[in-house]
HTML snippet that shows the backbone in 3Dmol.js (N, CA, C, O; Angstrom):
<script src="https://3Dmol.org/build/3Dmol-min.js"></script>
<div id="view" style="width:600px;height:400px;position:relative"></div>
<script>
const pdb = `
ATOM      1  N   UNK A   1       6.152   4.367   1.962  1.00  0.00           N
ATOM      2  CA  UNK A   1       6.484   3.023   2.455  1.00  0.00           C
ATOM      3  C   UNK A   1       7.930   3.374   2.436  1.00  0.00           C
ATOM      4  O   UNK A   1       8.588   3.576   3.457  1.00  0.00           O
ATOM      5  N   UNK A   2       8.379   3.433   1.254  1.00  0.00           N
ATOM      6  CA  UNK A   2      10.219   3.576   0.514  1.00  0.00           C
ATOM      7  C   UNK A   2      10.658   4.061   1.437  1.00  0.00           C
ATOM      8  O   UNK A   2      11.617   3.378   1.797  1.00  0.00           O
ATOM      9  N   UNK A   3      10.446   5.263   2.355  1.00  0.00           N
ATOM     10  CA  UNK A   3      11.564   5.808   2.865  1.00  0.00           C
ATOM     11  C   UNK A   3      11.259   5.742   4.615  1.00  0.00           C
ATOM     12  O   UNK A   3      11.506   6.504   5.550  1.00  0.00           O
ATOM     13  N   UNK A   4      10.686   4.589   4.498  1.00  0.00           N
ATOM     14  CA  UNK A   4      10.726   3.806   6.184  1.00  0.00           C
ATOM     15  C   UNK A   4      11.393   2.416   6.541  1.00  0.00           C
ATOM     16  O   UNK A   4      11.237   1.451   5.793  1.00  0.00           O
ATOM     17  N   UNK A   5      11.948   2.358   7.402  1.00  0.00           N
ATOM     18  CA  UNK A   5      12.319   0.711   7.281  1.00  0.00           C
ATOM     19  C   UNK A   5      11.271  -0.387   7.970  1.00  0.00           C
ATOM     20  O   UNK A   5      10.069  -0.195   8.158  1.00  0.00           O
ATOM     21  N   UNK A   6      11.872  -1.335   8.230  1.00  0.00           N
ATOM     22  CA  UNK A   6      10.169  -2.197   8.476  1.00  0.00           C
ATOM     23  C   UNK A   6       9.991  -2.441   9.774  1.00  0.00           C
ATOM     24  O   UNK A   6      10.602  -2.622  10.827  1.00  0.00           O
ATOM     25  N   UNK A   7       8.691  -2.364   9.204  1.00  0.00           N
ATOM     26  CA  UNK A   7       7.398  -2.135  10.465  1.00  0.00           C
ATOM     27  C   UNK A   7       7.628  -3.329  11.234  1.00  0.00           C
ATOM     28  O   UNK A   7       7.479  -4.427  10.697  1.00  0.00           O
ATOM     29  N   UNK A   8       8.097  -3.186  12.860  1.00  0.00           N
ATOM     30  CA  UNK A   8       7.485  -3.956  14.009  1.00  0.00           C
ATOM     31  C   UNK A   8       6.253  -4.644  13.459  1.00  0.00           C
ATOM     32  O   UNK A   8       5.399  -3.957  12.899  1.00  0.00           O
ATOM     33  N   UNK A   9       6.125  -5.755  13.562  1.00  0.00           N
ATOM     34  CA  UNK A   9       4.912  -6.527  13.743  1.00  0.00           C
ATOM     35  C   UNK A   9       3.849  -5.828  14.598  1.00  0.00           C
ATOM     36  O   UNK A   9       2.754  -5.841  14.037  1.00  0.00           O
ATOM     37  N   UNK A  10       3.853  -5.148  15.934  1.00  0.00           N
ATOM     38  CA  UNK A  10       2.530  -3.958  16.256  1.00  0.00           C
ATOM     39  C   UNK A  10       2.608  -2.886  15.734  1.00  0.00           C
ATOM     40  O   UNK A  10       1.540  -2.323  15.978  1.00  0.00           O
ATOM     41  N   UNK A  11       3.431  -2.046  14.970  1.00  0.00           N
ATOM     42  CA  UNK A  11       3.720  -0.873  14.346  1.00  0.00           C
ATOM     43  C   UNK A  11       2.694  -1.710  12.574  1.00  0.00           C
ATOM     44  O   UNK A  11       2.571  -0.786  11.770  1.00  0.00           O
ATOM     45  N   UNK A  12       2.262  -2.649  12.167  1.00  0.00           N
ATOM     46  CA  UNK A  12       2.256  -2.678  10.913  1.00  0.00           C
ATOM     47  C   UNK A  12       0.920  -3.235  10.982  1.00  0.00           C
ATOM     48  O   UNK A  12       0.183  -3.320  10.000  1.00  0.00           O
ATOM     49  N   UNK A  13       0.674  -3.540  11.925  1.00  0.00           N
ATOM     50  CA  UNK A  13      -0.790  -4.111  12.520  1.00  0.00           C
ATOM     51  C   UNK A  13      -1.608  -2.829  12.647  1.00  0.00           C
ATOM     52  O   UNK A  13      -2.605  -2.711  11.934  1.00  0.00           O
ATOM     53  N   UNK A  14      -1.237  -1.775  13.570  1.00  0.00           N
ATOM     54  CA  UNK A  14      -1.698  -0.419  13.210  1.00  0.00           C
ATOM     55  C   UNK A  14      -1.698   0.194  11.802  1.00  0.00           C
ATOM     56  O   UNK A  14      -2.622   0.894  11.389  1.00  0.00           O
ATOM     57  N   UNK A  15      -0.964  -0.012  11.327  1.00  0.00           N
ATOM     58  CA  UNK A  15      -0.752   0.376  10.031  1.00  0.00           C
ATOM     59  C   UNK A  15      -1.937  -0.007   8.954  1.00  0.00           C
ATOM     60  O   UNK A  15      -2.404   0.494   7.931  1.00  0.00           O
ATOM     61  N   UNK A  16      -2.129  -1.028   9.656  1.00  0.00           N
ATOM     62  CA  UNK A  16      -3.129  -2.442   8.757  1.00  0.00           C
ATOM     63  C   UNK A  16      -4.641  -1.809   8.453  1.00  0.00           C
ATOM     64  O   UNK A  16      -5.382  -1.838   7.470  1.00  0.00           O
ATOM     65  N   UNK A  17      -4.728  -1.257   9.705  1.00  0.00           N
ATOM     66  CA  UNK A  17      -6.076  -0.350  10.481  1.00  0.00           C
ATOM     67  C   UNK A  17      -6.040   0.640   9.258  1.00  0.00           C
ATOM     68  O   UNK A  17      -7.242   0.704   8.999  1.00  0.00           O
ATOM     69  N   UNK A  18      -5.656   1.133   8.706  1.00  0.00           N
ATOM     70  CA  UNK A  18      -5.902   2.683   7.654  1.00  0.00           C
ATOM     71  C   UNK A  18      -5.869   2.206   6.255  1.00  0.00           C
ATOM     72  O   UNK A  18      -6.047   2.949   5.290  1.00  0.00           O
ATOM     73  N   UNK A  19      -5.606   0.785   6.175  1.00  0.00           N
ATOM     74  CA  UNK A  19      -5.545   0.049   4.660  1.00  0.00           C
ATOM     75  C   UNK A  19      -6.999  -0.658   5.119  1.00  0.00           C
ATOM     76  O   UNK A  19      -6.584  -0.662   6.278  1.00  0.00           O
ATOM     77  N   UNK A  20      -7.771  -1.005   5.191  1.00  0.00           N
ATOM     78  CA  UNK A  20      -8.471  -1.446   5.785  1.00  0.00           C
ATOM     79  C   UNK A  20      -9.431  -1.613   4.979  1.00  0.00           C
ATOM     80  O   UNK A  20      -9.685  -0.562   4.392  1.00  0.00           O
ATOM     81  N   UNK A  21     -10.643  -3.195   4.428  1.00  0.00           N
ATOM     82  CA  UNK A  21     -11.301  -3.362   3.581  1.00  0.00           C
ATOM     83  C   UNK A  21     -12.716  -2.228   3.485  1.00  0.00           C
ATOM     84  O   UNK A  21     -13.287  -2.081   2.405  1.00  0.00           O
ATOM     85  N   UNK A  22     -13.186  -1.459   4.768  1.00  0.00           N
ATOM     86  CA  UNK A  22     -13.977  -1.104   4.409  1.00  0.00           C
ATOM     87  C   UNK A  22     -13.755   0.811   4.412  1.00  0.00           C
ATOM     88  O   UNK A  22     -14.580   1.693   4.175  1.00  0.00           O
ATOM     89  N   UNK A  23     -12.256   0.895   4.797  1.00  0.00           N
ATOM     90  CA  UNK A  23     -12.231   2.371   4.103  1.00  0.00           C
ATOM     91  C   UNK A  23     -12.598   2.931   3.011  1.00  0.00           C
ATOM     92  O   UNK A  23     -12.666   2.308   1.951  1.00  0.00           O
ATOM     93  N   UNK A  24     -12.957   4.508   3.166  1.00  0.00           N
ATOM     94  CA  UNK A  24     -13.805   5.192   2.245  1.00  0.00           C
ATOM     95  C   UNK A  24     -12.418   5.380   1.299  1.00  0.00           C
ATOM     96  O   UNK A  24     -12.476   5.751   0.127  1.00  0.00           O
ATOM     97  N   UNK A  25     -11.985   5.269   1.542  1.00  0.00           N
ATOM     98  CA  UNK A  25     -10.798   5.626  -0.030  1.00  0.00           C
ATOM     99  C   UNK A  25     -11.582   4.422  -1.258  1.00  0.00           C
ATOM    100  O   UNK A  25     -12.185   3.351  -1.190  1.00  0.00           O
ATOM    101  N   UNK A  26     -11.205   5.215  -2.150  1.00  0.00           N
ATOM    102  CA  UNK A  26     -11.420   4.883  -3.445  1.00  0.00           C
ATOM    103  C   UNK A  26     -10.486   3.782  -3.956  1.00  0.00           C
ATOM    104  O   UNK A  26     -10.780   2.807  -4.648  1.00  0.00           O
ATOM    105  N   UNK A  27      -9.157   4.193  -3.406  1.00  0.00           N
ATOM    106  CA  UNK A  27      -7.928   3.200  -3.937  1.00  0.00           C
ATOM    107  C   UNK A  27      -7.267   3.792  -3.398  1.00  0.00           C
ATOM    108  O   UNK A  27      -7.507   4.995  -3.291  1.00  0.00           O
ATOM    109  N   UNK A  28      -5.911   3.118  -2.692  1.00  0.00           N
ATOM    110  CA  UNK A  28      -4.918   3.296  -2.102  1.00  0.00           C
ATOM    111  C   UNK A  28      -3.501   2.642  -2.160  1.00  0.00           C
ATOM    112  O   UNK A  28      -3.218   1.604  -1.561  1.00  0.00           O
ATOM    113  N   UNK A  29      -2.443   3.515  -3.122  1.00  0.00           N
ATOM    114  CA  UNK A  29      -1.149   2.843  -3.279  1.00  0.00           C
ATOM    115  C   UNK A  29       0.214   3.081  -2.533  1.00  0.00           C
ATOM    116  O   UNK A  29       0.597   4.170  -2.104  1.00  0.00           O
ATOM    117  N   UNK A  30       0.855   1.932  -2.453  1.00  0.00           N
ATOM    118  CA  UNK A  30       1.716   2.081  -1.291  1.00  0.00           C
ATOM    119  C   UNK A  30       2.672   1.527  -2.106  1.00  0.00           C
ATOM    120  O   UNK A  30       2.611   0.430  -2.662  1.00  0.00           O
ATOM    121  N   UNK A  31       3.889   2.637  -2.169  1.00  0.00           N
ATOM    122  CA  UNK A  31       4.846   3.564  -2.705  1.00  0.00           C
ATOM    123  C   UNK A  31       5.980   2.481  -2.147  1.00  0.00           C
ATOM    124  O   UNK A  31       6.189   2.826  -0.984  1.00  0.00           O
ATOM    125  N   UNK A  32       6.842   1.271  -2.474  1.00  0.00           N
ATOM    126  CA  UNK A  32       8.094   0.074  -1.239  1.00  0.00           C
ATOM    127  C   UNK A  32       8.912   0.421  -1.990  1.00  0.00           C
ATOM    128  O   UNK A  32       8.764   0.849  -3.135  1.00  0.00           O
ATOM    129  N   UNK A  33      10.700   0.115  -0.857  1.00  0.00           N
ATOM    130  CA  UNK A  33      11.141  -0.076  -1.678  1.00  0.00           C
ATOM    131  C   UNK A  33      11.890  -1.199  -1.464  1.00  0.00           C
ATOM    132  O   UNK A  33      12.059  -1.222  -0.245  1.00  0.00           O
ATOM    133  N   UNK A  34      12.419  -2.114  -1.938  1.00  0.00           N
ATOM    134  CA  UNK A  34      12.994  -3.250  -1.907  1.00  0.00           C
ATOM    135  C   UNK A  34      11.611  -4.445  -1.902  1.00  0.00           C
ATOM    136  O   UNK A  34      10.393  -4.277  -1.954  1.00  0.00           O
ATOM    137  N   UNK A  35      12.739  -6.062  -1.785  1.00  0.00           N
ATOM    138  CA  UNK A  35      11.594  -6.797  -1.413  1.00  0.00           C
ATOM    139  C   UNK A  35      10.933  -7.246   0.017  1.00  0.00           C
ATOM    140  O   UNK A  35      10.099  -8.150  -0.035  1.00  0.00           O
ATOM    141  N   UNK A  36      11.165  -6.826   0.949  1.00  0.00           N
ATOM    142  CA  UNK A  36      10.720  -6.736   2.217  1.00  0.00           C
ATOM    143  C   UNK A  36      10.212  -5.920   2.478  1.00  0.00           C
ATOM    144  O   UNK A  36       9.799  -6.141   3.616  1.00  0.00           O
ATOM    145  N   UNK A  37       9.752  -4.503   2.010  1.00  0.00           N
ATOM    146  CA  UNK A  37       8.922  -3.409   1.965  1.00  0.00           C
ATOM    147  C   UNK A  37       7.931  -4.461   1.164  1.00  0.00           C
ATOM    148  O   UNK A  37       7.437  -5.230   1.989  1.00  0.00           O
ATOM    149  N   UNK A  38       7.516  -4.721  -0.077  1.00  0.00           N
ATOM    150  CA  UNK A  38       6.456  -5.234  -0.197  1.00  0.00           C
ATOM    151  C   UNK A  38       6.372  -6.633  -0.078  1.00  0.00           C
ATOM    152  O   UNK A  38       5.798  -6.975  -1.112  1.00  0.00           O
ATOM    153  N   UNK A  39       6.631  -7.713   0.635  1.00  0.00           N
ATOM    154  CA  UNK A  39       6.495  -8.520   1.069  1.00  0.00           C
ATOM    155  C   UNK A  39       5.575  -8.449   2.161  1.00  0.00           C
ATOM    156  O   UNK A  39       4.641  -9.232   2.333  1.00  0.00           O
ATOM    157  N   UNK A  40       5.967  -7.179   3.120  1.00  0.00           N
ATOM    158  CA  UNK A  40       4.822  -6.412   4.035  1.00  0.00           C
ATOM    159  C   UNK A  40       3.717  -6.171   3.608  1.00  0.00           C
ATOM    160  O   UNK A  40       2.634  -6.633   3.968  1.00  0.00           O
ATOM    161  N   UNK A  41       3.976  -5.371   2.752  1.00  0.00           N
ATOM    162  CA  UNK A  41       2.641  -4.367   2.000  1.00  0.00           C
ATOM    163  C   UNK A  41       1.795  -6.008   1.730  1.00  0.00           C
ATOM    164  O   UNK A  41       1.074  -6.654   2.490  1.00  0.00           O
ATOM    165  N   UNK A  42       2.168  -6.231   0.604  1.00  0.00           N
ATOM    166  CA  UNK A  42       1.444  -7.252   0.593  1.00  0.00           C
ATOM    167  C   UNK A  42       0.761  -7.658   1.998  1.00  0.00           C
ATOM    168  O   UNK A  42      -0.415  -7.302   2.074  1.00  0.00           O
ATOM    169  N   UNK A  43       1.085  -8.087   2.711  1.00  0.00           N
ATOM    170  CA  UNK A  43       0.665  -8.558   4.335  1.00  0.00           C
ATOM    171  C   UNK A  43      -0.594  -7.708   4.174  1.00  0.00           C
ATOM    172  O   UNK A  43      -1.580  -8.348   3.810  1.00  0.00           O
ATOM    173  N   UNK A  44      -0.721  -6.725   4.322  1.00  0.00           N
ATOM    174  CA  UNK A  44      -1.326  -5.547   4.877  1.00  0.00           C
ATOM    175  C   UNK A  44      -2.862  -5.571   4.271  1.00  0.00           C
ATOM    176  O   UNK A  44      -3.968  -5.565   4.811  1.00  0.00           O
ATOM    177  N   UNK A  45      -2.387  -5.602   2.810  1.00  0.00           N
ATOM    178  CA  UNK A  45      -4.066  -6.514   1.957  1.00  0.00           C
ATOM    179  C   UNK A  45      -4.029  -6.845   0.976  1.00  0.00           C
ATOM    180  O   UNK A  45      -2.959  -6.687   0.387  1.00  0.00           O
ATOM    181  N   UNK A  46      -5.236  -7.525   0.209  1.00  0.00           N
ATOM    182  CA  UNK A  46      -5.380  -7.958  -0.680  1.00  0.00           C
ATOM    183  C   UNK A  46      -6.430  -7.751  -1.462  1.00  0.00           C
ATOM    184  O   UNK A  46      -6.837  -8.538  -2.317  1.00  0.00           O
ATOM    185  N   UNK A  47      -7.054  -6.319  -1.095  1.00  0.00           N
ATOM    186  CA  UNK A  47      -8.072  -5.612  -1.460  1.00  0.00           C
ATOM    187  C   UNK A  47      -7.177  -5.611  -3.053  1.00  0.00           C
ATOM    188  O   UNK A  47      -5.980  -5.796  -3.270  1.00  0.00           O
ATOM    189  N   UNK A  48      -8.691  -5.230  -4.306  1.00  0.00           N
ATOM    190  CA  UNK A  48      -8.473  -4.883  -5.055  1.00  0.00           C
ATOM    191  C   UNK A  48      -8.142  -3.518  -5.002  1.00  0.00           C
ATOM    192  O   UNK A  48      -7.202  -3.311  -5.769  1.00  0.00           O
ATOM    193  N   UNK A  49      -8.579  -2.315  -4.322  1.00  0.00           N
ATOM    194  CA  UNK A  49      -8.421  -1.456  -4.907  1.00  0.00           C
ATOM    195  C   UNK A  49      -6.991  -0.928  -3.830  1.00  0.00           C
ATOM    196  O   UNK A  49      -6.886   0.283  -3.638  1.00  0.00           O
ATOM    197  N   UNK A  50      -6.042  -1.793  -3.231  1.00  0.00           N
ATOM    198  CA  UNK A  50      -4.400  -1.609  -2.764  1.00  0.00           C
ATOM    199  C   UNK A  50      -3.843  -2.019  -3.449  1.00  0.00           C
ATOM    200  O   UNK A  50      -3.951  -3.240  -3.343  1.00  0.00           O
ATOM    201  N   UNK A  51      -2.837  -1.602  -4.661  1.00  0.00           N
ATOM    202  CA  UNK A  51      -2.586  -1.676  -5.351  1.00  0.00           C
ATOM    203  C   UNK A  51      -0.801  -1.105  -4.317  1.00  0.00           C
ATOM    204  O   UNK A  51      -0.760  -0.371  -3.329  1.00  0.00           O
ATOM    205  N   UNK A  52       0.607  -1.891  -5.158  1.00  0.00           N
ATOM    206  CA  UNK A  52       1.585  -2.004  -4.620  1.00  0.00           C
ATOM    207  C   UNK A  52       2.766  -1.714  -5.607  1.00  0.00           C
ATOM    208  O   UNK A  52       3.423  -2.541  -6.239  1.00  0.00           O
ATOM    209  N   UNK A  53       2.898  -0.216  -5.593  1.00  0.00           N
ATOM    210  CA  UNK A  53       4.049  -0.153  -6.724  1.00  0.00           C
ATOM    211  C   UNK A  53       5.305   0.264  -6.338  1.00  0.00           C
ATOM    212  O   UNK A  53       5.462   0.711  -5.201  1.00  0.00           O
ATOM    213  N   UNK A  54       6.296   0.178  -7.175  1.00  0.00           N
ATOM    214  CA  UNK A  54       7.949   0.320  -6.832  1.00  0.00           C
ATOM    215  C   UNK A  54       8.177   1.685  -7.588  1.00  0.00           C
ATOM    216  O   UNK A  54       9.318   2.146  -7.557  1.00  0.00           O
ATOM    217  N   UNK A  55       7.219   2.353  -8.246  1.00  0.00           N
ATOM    218  CA  UNK A  55       7.783   3.486  -8.384  1.00  0.00           C
ATOM    219  C   UNK A  55       6.678   4.931  -8.494  1.00  0.00           C
ATOM    220  O   UNK A  55       5.822   4.989  -9.376  1.00  0.00           O
ATOM    221  N   UNK A  56       6.851   5.940  -7.549  1.00  0.00           N
ATOM    222  CA  UNK A  56       5.784   7.031  -7.164  1.00  0.00           C
ATOM    223  C   UNK A  56       4.939   7.475  -8.534  1.00  0.00           C
ATOM    224  O   UNK A  56       3.914   8.140  -8.377  1.00  0.00           O
ATOM    225  N   UNK A  57       5.350   7.124  -9.812  1.00  0.00           N
ATOM    226  CA  UNK A  57       4.870   7.902 -10.752  1.00  0.00           C
ATOM    227  C   UNK A  57       3.550   7.082 -11.422  1.00  0.00           C
ATOM    228  O   UNK A  57       2.477   7.400 -11.936  1.00  0.00           O
ATOM    229  N   UNK A  58       4.215   5.941 -11.131  1.00  0.00           N
ATOM    230  CA  UNK A  58       3.321   4.355 -11.322  1.00  0.00           C
ATOM    231  C   UNK A  58       2.200   4.199 -10.842  1.00  0.00           C
ATOM    232  O   UNK A  58       1.228   3.889 -11.531  1.00  0.00           O
ATOM    233  N   UNK A  59       2.158   4.399  -9.524  1.00  0.00           N
ATOM    234  CA  UNK A  59       1.397   4.830  -8.284  1.00  0.00           C
ATOM    235  C   UNK A  59       0.518   6.030  -8.521  1.00  0.00           C
ATOM    236  O   UNK A  59      -0.689   5.790  -8.476  1.00  0.00           O
ATOM    237  N   UNK A  60       0.915   7.407  -8.790  1.00  0.00           N
ATOM    238  CA  UNK A  60       0.201   8.464  -9.566  1.00  0.00           C
ATOM    239  C   UNK A  60      -0.845   8.279 -10.181  1.00  0.00           C
ATOM    240  O   UNK A  60      -1.923   8.346  -9.590  1.00  0.00           O
ATOM    241  N   UNK A  61      -0.755   7.984 -11.607  1.00  0.00           N
ATOM    242  CA  UNK A  61      -0.883   7.254 -13.320  1.00  0.00           C
ATOM    243  C   UNK A  61      -1.589   6.440 -12.495  1.00  0.00           C
ATOM    244  O   UNK A  61      -2.740   6.859 -12.370  1.00  0.00           O
ATOM    245  N   UNK A  62      -1.323   5.223 -11.741  1.00  0.00           N
ATOM    246  CA  UNK A  62      -3.243   4.181 -11.219  1.00  0.00           C
ATOM    247  C   UNK A  62      -4.197   4.989 -10.121  1.00  0.00           C
ATOM    248  O   UNK A  62      -5.394   4.742  -9.972  1.00  0.00           O
ATOM    249  N   UNK A  63      -3.523   5.909  -9.442  1.00  0.00           N
ATOM    250  CA  UNK A  63      -4.974   6.208  -8.601  1.00  0.00           C
ATOM    251  C   UNK A  63      -5.424   7.659  -8.984  1.00  0.00           C
ATOM    252  O   UNK A  63      -6.195   8.436  -8.420  1.00  0.00           O
ATOM    253  N   UNK A  64      -4.560   7.780 -10.329  1.00  0.00           N
ATOM    254  CA  UNK A  64      -5.302   9.251 -11.511  1.00  0.00           C
ATOM    255  C   UNK A  64      -6.584   8.376 -12.481  1.00  0.00           C
ATOM    256  O   UNK A  64      -7.678   8.799 -12.854  1.00  0.00           O
ATOM    257  N   UNK A  65      -6.070   7.297 -12.650  1.00  0.00           N
ATOM    258  CA  UNK A  65      -6.810   6.892 -13.659  1.00  0.00           C
ATOM    259  C   UNK A  65      -8.331   6.466 -13.244  1.00  0.00           C
ATOM    260  O   UNK A  65      -8.628   5.773 -12.271  1.00  0.00           O
ATOM    261  N   UNK A  66      -9.579   7.255 -14.569  1.00  0.00           N
ATOM    262  CA  UNK A  66     -10.826   6.608 -14.314  1.00  0.00           C
ATOM    263  C   UNK A  66     -10.416   4.882 -13.816  1.00  0.00           C
ATOM    264  O   UNK A  66      -9.581   4.011 -14.061  1.00  0.00           O
ATOM    265  N   UNK A  67     -11.583   5.110 -13.001  1.00  0.00           N
ATOM    266  CA  UNK A  67     -11.983   3.021 -12.904  1.00  0.00           C
ATOM    267  C   UNK A  67     -12.565   2.748 -13.840  1.00  0.00           C
ATOM    268  O   UNK A  67     -13.144   3.547 -14.576  1.00  0.00           O
ATOM    269  N   UNK A  68     -12.502   1.497 -13.972  1.00  0.00           N
ATOM    270  CA  UNK A  68     -12.637   0.618 -15.373  1.00  0.00           C
ATOM    271  C   UNK A  68     -13.883   0.318 -15.017  1.00  0.00           C
ATOM    272  O   UNK A  68     -14.579  -0.393 -15.743  1.00  0.00           O
TER     273      UNK A  68
END
`;
const viewer = $3Dmol.createViewer("view");
viewer.addModel(pdb, "pdb");
viewer.setStyle({}, {cartoon: {color: "spectrum"}});
viewer.zoomTo();
viewer.render();
</script>
């Protein structure tokens, strides 16, 4: 999301389907840029397996870490 403009509400709703609670993905990391992107990403999901990061290296570290 860091290289995208703020998503229109309809586009955000479609994107939210990708990060749905029943997603088969073990973890989903969203890398954002700025406060507006962070707020929009927070609305997409509140699941523990979804996290928001400012930096790609932190996101990758979390994704590759073993499950606790």
